[in-house]
FIBARO-631125 format. One record per residue (C-alpha): residue number from 1; residue in three letters; chain; x, y, z. Coordinates in nm, 2 decimals. Example, Ala and Ser with C-alpha at 12.3 -4.5 7.8 and 13.67 -1.06 7.14 Angstrom:
[marnu 1, "Ala", "A", [1.23, -0.45, 0.78]]
[marnu 2, "Ser", "A", [1.37, -0.11, 0.71]]
END
This chain:
[marnu 1, "Met", "A", [0.01, 2.61, 4.15]]
[marnu 2, "Phe", "A", [-0.14, 2.34, 3.92]]
[marnu 3, "Gly", "A", [-0.45, 2.25, 4.16]]
[marnu 4, "Met", "A", [-0.47, 1.93, 4.35]]
[marnu 5, "Gly", "A", [-0.74, 1.73, 4.17]]
[marnu 6, "Gly", "A", [-0.85, 1.39, 4.22]]
[marnu 7, "Lys", "A", [-0.75, 1.06, 4.04]]
[marnu 8, "Gly", "A", [-1.02, 1.12, 3.79]]
[marnu 9, "Asp", "A", [-0.90, 1.47, 3.68]]
[marnu 10, "Lys", "A", [-0.78, 1.49, 3.32]]
[marnu 11, "Ala", "A", [-0.41, 1.56, 3.32]]
[marnu 12, "Pro", "A", [-0.30, 1.89, 3.11]]
[marnu 13, "Thr", "A", [-0.15, 1.81, 2.78]]
[marnu 14, "Ala", "A", [0.22, 1.89, 2.76]]
[marnu 15, "Gly", "A", [0.15, 2.21, 2.55]]
[marnu 16, "Gln", "A", [-0.09, 2.34, 2.82]]
[marnu 17, "Ala", "A", [0.16, 2.25, 3.11]]
[marnu 18, "Ile", "A", [0.45, 2.41, 2.89]]
[marnu 19, "Gln", "A", [0.26, 2.73, 2.88]]
[marnu 20, "Lys", "A", [0.18, 2.73, 3.24]]
[marnu 21, "Leu", "A", [0.55, 2.70, 3.32]]
[marnu 22, "Arg", "A", [0.61, 2.99, 3.09]]
[marnu 23, "Glu", "A", [0.36, 3.22, 3.27]]
[marnu 24, "Thr", "A", [0.50, 3.14, 3.62]]
[marnu 25, "Glu", "A", [0.85, 3.19, 3.47]]
[marnu 26, "Glu", "A", [0.75, 3.56, 3.38]]
[marnu 27, "Met", "A", [0.56, 3.62, 3.71]]
[marnu 28, "Leu", "A", [0.89, 3.52, 3.89]]
[marnu 29, "Val", "A", [1.11, 3.74, 3.69]]
[marnu 30, "Lys", "A", [0.90, 4.05, 3.75]]
[marnu 31, "Lys", "A", [0.92, 3.97, 4.12]]
[marnu 32, "Gln", "A", [1.30, 3.94, 4.09]]
[marnu 33, "Glu", "A", [1.29, 4.28, 3.93]]
[marnu 34, "Phe", "A", [1.08, 4.42, 4.21]]
[marnu 35, "Leu", "A", [1.30, 4.27, 4.48]]
[marnu 36, "Glu", "A", [1.61, 4.41, 4.32]]
[marnu 37, "Lys", "A", [1.46, 4.76, 4.32]]
[marnu 38, "Lys", "A", [1.38, 4.73, 4.70]]
[marnu 39, "Ile", "A", [1.72, 4.59, 4.78]]
[marnu 40, "Ala", "A", [1.88, 4.90, 4.62]]
[marnu 41, "Gln", "A", [1.63, 5.13, 4.81]]
[marnu 42, "Glu", "A", [1.71, 4.99, 5.15]]
[marnu 43, "Ile", "A", [2.10, 5.01, 5.08]]
[marnu 44, "Asp", "A", [2.04, 5.37, 4.98]]
[marnu 45, "Ile", "A", [1.86, 5.43, 5.32]]
[marnu 46, "Ala", "A", [2.11, 5.25, 5.53]]
[marnu 47, "Arg", "A", [2.38, 5.47, 5.36]]
[marnu 48, "Lys", "A", [2.22, 5.79, 5.43]]
[marnu 49, "Asn", "A", [2.12, 5.70, 5.79]]
[marnu 50, "Gly", "A", [2.43, 5.53, 5.90]]
[marnu 51, "Thr", "A", [2.56, 5.84, 6.07]]
[marnu 52, "Lys", "A", [2.24, 6.03, 6.15]]
[marnu 53, "Asn", "A", [1.99, 5.75, 6.27]]
[marnu 54, "Lys", "A", [2.16, 5.41, 6.32]]
[marnu 55, "Arg", "A", [1.83, 5.24, 6.43]]
[marnu 56, "Val", "A", [1.68, 5.32, 6.08]]
[marnu 57, "Ala", "A", [2.00, 5.20, 5.88]]
[marnu 58, "Ile", "A", [2.00, 4.89, 6.07]]
[marnu 59, "Gln", "A", [1.63, 4.81, 6.00]]
[marnu 60, "Ala", "A", [1.70, 4.89, 5.64]]
[marnu 61, "Leu", "A", [1.98, 4.65, 5.62]]
[marnu 62, "Lys", "A", [1.75, 4.37, 5.79]]
[marnu 63, "Arg", "A", [1.49, 4.43, 5.53]]
[marnu 64, "Lys", "A", [1.77, 4.40, 5.27]]
[marnu 65, "Lys", "A", [1.88, 4.06, 5.40]]
[marnu 66, "Arg", "A", [1.50, 3.95, 5.39]]
[marnu 67, "Tyr", "A", [1.48, 4.05, 5.02]]
[marnu 68, "Glu", "A", [1.79, 3.89, 4.92]]
[marnu 69, "Lys", "A", [1.68, 3.56, 5.09]]
[marnu 70, "Gln", "A", [1.35, 3.58, 4.87]]
[marnu 71, "Leu", "A", [1.56, 3.67, 4.57]]
[marnu 72, "Gln", "A", [1.78, 3.37, 4.63]]
[marnu 73, "Gln", "A", [1.46, 3.15, 4.66]]
[marnu 74, "Ile", "A", [1.30, 3.29, 4.35]]
[marnu 75, "Asp", "A", [1.64, 3.20, 4.16]]
[marnu 76, "Gly", "A", [1.63, 2.85, 4.26]]
[marnu 77, "Thr", "A", [1.26, 2.82, 4.17]]
[marnu 78, "Leu", "A", [1.33, 2.95, 3.85]]
[marnu 79, "Ser", "A", [1.60, 2.68, 3.77]]
[marnu 80, "Thr", "A", [1.37, 2.43, 3.86]]
[marnu 81, "Ile", "A", [1.10, 2.56, 3.64]]
[marnu 82, "Glu", "A", [1.32, 2.61, 3.35]]
[marnu 83, "Met", "A", [1.45, 2.24, 3.38]]
[marnu 84, "Gln", "A", [1.08, 2.12, 3.40]]
[marnu 85, "Arg", "A", [0.98, 2.31, 3.10]]
[marnu 86, "Glu", "A", [1.29, 2.19, 2.88]]
[marnu 87, "Ala", "A", [1.22, 1.83, 2.98]]
[marnu 88, "Leu", "A", [0.83, 1.89, 2.90]]
[marnu 89, "Glu", "A", [0.93, 2.04, 2.58]]
[marnu 90, "Ser", "A", [1.16, 1.77, 2.48]]
[marnu 91, "Ala", "A", [0.88, 1.52, 2.57]]
[marnu 92, "Asn", "A", [0.63, 1.70, 2.37]]
[marnu 93, "Thr", "A", [0.86, 1.69, 2.05]]
[marnu 94, "Asn", "A", [0.93, 1.33, 2.11]]
[marnu 95, "Thr", "A", [0.55, 1.26, 2.13]]
[marnu 96, "Asn", "A", [0.48, 1.48, 1.78]]
[marnu 97, "Val", "A", [0.78, 1.29, 1.61]]
[marnu 98, "Leu", "A", [0.66, 0.93, 1.74]]
[marnu 99, "Gln", "A", [0.31, 1.05, 1.64]]
[marnu 100, "Thr", "A", [0.40, 1.15, 1.30]]
[marnu 101, "Met", "A", [0.63, 0.83, 1.24]]
[marnu 102, "Gly", "A", [0.32, 0.61, 1.34]]
[marnu 103, "Glu", "A", [0.12, 0.79, 1.10]]
[marnu 104, "Ala", "A", [0.37, 0.74, 0.82]]
[marnu 105, "Ala", "A", [0.39, 0.37, 0.91]]
[marnu 106, "Lys", "A", [0.01, 0.33, 0.88]]
[marnu 107, "Ala", "A", [0.02, 0.51, 0.56]]
[marnu 108, "Leu", "A", [0.31, 0.28, 0.42]]
[marnu 109, "Lys", "A", [0.11, -0.04, 0.54]]
[marnu 110, "Ala", "A", [-0.19, 0.08, 0.36]]
[marnu 111, "Ala", "A", [-0.01, 0.14, 0.03]]
[marnu 112, "His", "A", [0.14, -0.22, 0.08]]
[marnu 113, "Gln", "A", [-0.18, -0.37, 0.17]]
[marnu 114, "His", "A", [-0.27, -0.47, -0.20]]
[marnu 115, "Met", "A", [0.07, -0.57, -0.29]]
[marnu 116, "Asp", "A", [0.20, -0.94, -0.29]]
[marnu 117, "Val", "A", [0.59, -0.97, -0.24]]
[marnu 118, "Asp", "A", [0.58, -1.28, -0.46]]
[marnu 119, "Lys", "A", [0.37, -1.13, -0.74]]
[marnu 120, "Val", "A", [0.61, -0.84, -0.72]]
[marnu 121, "His", "A", [0.88, -1.10, -0.78]]
[marnu 122, "Asp", "A", [0.71, -1.27, -1.05]]
[marnu 123, "Met", "A", [0.61, -0.95, -1.25]]
[marnu 124, "Met", "A", [1.00, -0.83, -1.24]]
[marnu 125, "Asp", "A", [1.09, -1.17, -1.37]]
[marnu 126, "Asp", "A", [0.83, -1.15, -1.65]]
[marnu 127, "Ile", "A", [0.97, -0.80, -1.73]]
[marnu 128, "Ala", "A", [1.33, -0.93, -1.76]]
[marnu 129, "Glu", "A", [1.25, -1.23, -1.97]]
[marnu 130, "Gln", "A", [1.03, -0.97, -2.22]]
[marnu 131, "Gln", "A", [1.34, -0.74, -2.22]]
[marnu 132, "Glu", "A", [1.57, -1.04, -2.32]]
[marnu 133, "Val", "A", [1.31, -1.15, -2.60]]
[marnu 134, "Ala", "A", [1.29, -0.78, -2.75]]
[marnu 135, "Arg", "A", [1.68, -0.77, -2.73]]
[marnu 136, "Glu", "A", [1.69, -1.10, -2.94]]
[marnu 137, "Ile", "A", [1.43, -0.99, -3.17]]
[marnu 138, "Ser", "A", [1.64, -0.68, -3.23]]
[marnu 139, "Glu", "A", [1.94, -0.85, -3.32]]
[marnu 140, "Ala", "A", [1.76, -1.09, -3.55]]
[marnu 141, "Ile", "A", [1.63, -0.78, -3.75]]
[marnu 142, "Ser", "A", [1.96, -0.61, -3.76]]
[marnu 143, "Asn", "A", [2.15, -0.92, -3.87]]
[marnu 144, "Pro", "A", [2.20, -0.92, -4.26]]
[marnu 145, "Val", "A", [2.25, -1.30, -4.25]]
[marnu 146, "Ala", "A", [1.87, -1.33, -4.20]]
[marnu 147, "Phe", "A", [1.83, -1.18, -4.56]]
[marnu 148, "Gly", "A", [2.09, -1.43, -4.72]]
[marnu 149, "Gln", "A", [2.37, -1.18, -4.76]]
[marnu 150, "Asp", "A", [2.63, -1.42, -4.65]]
[marnu 151, "Ile", "A", [2.97, -1.25, -4.77]]
[marnu 152, "Asp", "A", [3.28, -1.32, -4.67]]
[marnu 153, "Glu", "A", [3.48, -1.00, -4.57]]
[marnu 154, "Asp", "A", [3.82, -1.16, -4.64]]
[marnu 155, "Glu", "A", [3.74, -1.23, -4.98]]
[marnu 156, "Leu", "A", [3.62, -0.86, -5.04]]
[marnu 157, "Glu", "A", [3.96, -0.73, -4.89]]
[marnu 158, "Lys", "A", [4.16, -0.96, -5.14]]
[marnu 159, "Glu", "A", [3.93, -0.83, -5.43]]
[marnu 160, "Leu", "A", [3.99, -0.49, -5.35]]
[marnu 161, "Glu", "A", [4.37, -0.53, -5.32]]
[marnu 162, "Glu", "A", [4.37, -0.69, -5.68]]
[marnu 163, "Leu", "A", [4.16, -0.38, -5.79]]
[marnu 164, "Glu", "A", [4.41, -0.13, -5.64]]
[marnu 165, "Gln", "A", [4.72, -0.31, -5.79]]
[marnu 166, "Glu", "A", [4.56, -0.33, -6.13]]
[marnu 167, "Glu", "A", [4.51, 0.05, -6.13]]
[marnu 168, "Leu", "A", [4.87, 0.11, -6.02]]
[marnu 169, "Asp", "A", [4.98, -0.09, -6.32]]
[marnu 170, "Asn", "A", [4.79, 0.09, -6.57]]
[marnu 171, "Glu", "A", [4.91, 0.43, -6.43]]
[marnu 172, "Leu", "A", [5.29, 0.31, -6.47]]
[marnu 173, "Leu", "A", [5.22, 0.19, -6.83]]
[marnu 174, "Asp", "A", [5.08, 0.54, -6.92]]
[marnu 175, "Val", "A", [5.39, 0.72, -6.81]]
[marnu 176, "Pro", "A", [5.59, 0.86, -7.11]]
[marnu 177, "Ser", "A", [5.94, 0.76, -7.19]]
[marnu 178, "Ala", "A", [6.10, 1.09, -7.21]]
[marnu 179, "Val", "A", [5.97, 1.45, -7.13]]
[marnu 180, "Asn", "A", [5.91, 1.67, -7.39]]
[marnu 181, "Leu", "A", [6.12, 1.97, -7.39]]
[marnu 182, "Pro", "A", [6.11, 2.24, -7.61]]
[marnu 183, "Ser", "A", [6.35, 2.25, -7.93]]
[marnu 184, "Val", "A", [6.67, 2.41, -7.92]]
[marnu 185, "Pro", "A", [6.68, 2.72, -8.15]]
[marnu 186, "Thr", "A", [6.94, 2.70, -8.45]]
[marnu 187, "Gly", "A", [6.93, 3.04, -8.59]]
[marnu 188, "Glu", "A", [7.10, 3.36, -8.45]]
[marnu 189, "Pro", "A", [6.91, 3.58, -8.23]]
[marnu 190, "Ala", "A", [6.79, 3.89, -8.42]]
[marnu 191, "Ala", "A", [6.97, 4.20, -8.34]]
[marnu 192, "Ala", "A", [6.83, 4.40, -8.08]]
[marnu 193, "Ala", "A", [6.68, 4.74, -8.17]]
[marnu 194, "Lys", "A", [6.93, 5.01, -8.09]]
[marnu 195, "Val", "A", [6.80, 5.26, -7.87]]
[marnu 196, "Pro", "A", [6.99, 5.59, -7.87]]
[marnu 197, "Ala", "A", [7.17, 5.61, -7.55]]
[marnu 198, "Arg", "A", [7.12, 5.92, -7.34]]
[marnu 199, "Ala", "A", [7.39, 6.16, -7.29]]
[marnu 200, "Ala", "A", [7.55, 6.12, -6.96]]
[marnu 201, "Pro", "A", [7.61, 6.43, -6.75]]
[marnu 202, "Ala", "A", [7.93, 6.58, -6.77]]
[marnu 203, "Arg", "A", [8.11, 6.52, -6.42]]
[marnu 204, "Pro", "A", [8.36, 6.76, -6.26]]
[marnu 205, "Lys", "A", [8.70, 6.71, -6.35]]
[marnu 206, "Ala", "A", [8.81, 6.68, -5.98]]
[marnu 207, "Lys", "A", [8.54, 6.40, -5.96]]
[marnu 208, "Val", "A", [8.69, 6.23, -6.26]]
[marnu 209, "Asp", "A", [9.05, 6.24, -6.13]]
[marnu 210, "Glu", "A", [8.94, 6.07, -5.81]]
[marnu 211, "Asp", "A", [8.76, 5.80, -5.98]]
[marnu 212, "Asp", "A", [9.07, 5.73, -6.22]]
[marnu 213, "Glu", "A", [9.30, 5.72, -5.89]]
[marnu 214, "Asp", "A", [9.05, 5.47, -5.73]]
[marnu 215, "Met", "A", [9.03, 5.26, -6.04]]
[marnu 216, "Lys", "A", [9.43, 5.25, -6.06]]
[marnu 217, "Glu", "A", [9.45, 5.14, -5.70]]
[marnu 218, "Leu", "A", [9.21, 4.88, -5.76]]
[marnu 219, "Ala", "A", [9.39, 4.75, -6.05]]
[marnu 220, "Ala", "A", [9.71, 4.74, -5.86]]
[marnu 221, "Trp", "A", [9.55, 4.57, -5.57]]
[marnu 222, "Ala", "A", [9.42, 4.30, -5.81]]
[marnu 223, "Ser", "A", [9.74, 4.24, -6.01]]
END
């Protein structure tokens, strides 16, 4: 199927072999479909001539058996081809992966070609040293001692407490001995202007009697 060449013939690539196997699979699948149709036809012939023409029916069954045998062989061939194709596809994938990894390794090697590990370590040591120098410079600049401002914080706290105590003493001295209250008036209050009272409306006599009775009961209860 693939040809029988000499030793000098160039072997097909994995992609070419996979493509050829797929084409063969398609051809065998079509042949399967054809044989299945022929088997169905022979069964129909045998069924129709089973009582009318026994010889025709037997011949149809014989052909059916041959078609079934061919169909069985094709099934086995397809299984073999499928396994071979899957193995080739896996090998082709592995080849592509290995090729990509090889190219990546070459690129990495080329990137590191002009790099010396010892020089890189020396450079990192120099960077760390310069960072330490920068940190020390920043601390020296931000330290007020560098400008002669040597101040005792405890002394400042003590002075502040003294000022606060002095302020508190001044506030206590300024408090008056007694609170100034308004003087008590000595004269009698002026008589209020008389306002003519409004005449109360007359109440019914029955209501007046009822109120008198209530007042009497209240006075008796109170005594």
